[in-house]
N, C-alpha and C positions, 0 to 999 in steps of 0.2 A: 315794926322796924327791927325788933331784936333778931328776927330771922335773917336779916341781911348781913349782920356782922360776921358770921362764919364765912359767908361768901367772900366778903372783902378780905378777910384774913387769908383764905385759901388763895385768892387772887394775888395778894401780896407775896405769899410764900412762893407761888409759881413764878412770879416775876423775878424775885430775888434768885431763885434756883436757876432760872433760865439765864439771867445775867451772869451768874457765876460760871455756868457751863460755857457761855459764850466767851467770857474772858479767858477761861482755861483753853478753849479751842484756839482762840486768837494767839495766845501765848505759845502754845504748842506749835502752831503753824509758823509763827515768826521764828521760833528757835530752830525749827527744821530748815527754814529758808537760810538762816544764818549758817547752819552746819553745811548746807549744800554750797553756799558761797565760799565758805572756808575751804571746802574740798576743791572747788574749782581754782581758787587762788593757789592752793598747794600744788595742784597739777601744773598751773602756769609757771610757778617758781621752779618746779622740777624741770620743765621744758627749757626754761631760761638757763638753768645750771648745765643742762646737757648741751 
């Protein structure tokens, strides 16, 4: 059984790292979407002003 512990540790590490990467990607994507929405809103306001 002692040989199984490193495997569990590596699995945990991989899981945590993958979760962190996933959250970063989701945050980045959501921020990009927000920026694009803001741009579209700005364009709409500009059209309204003109």
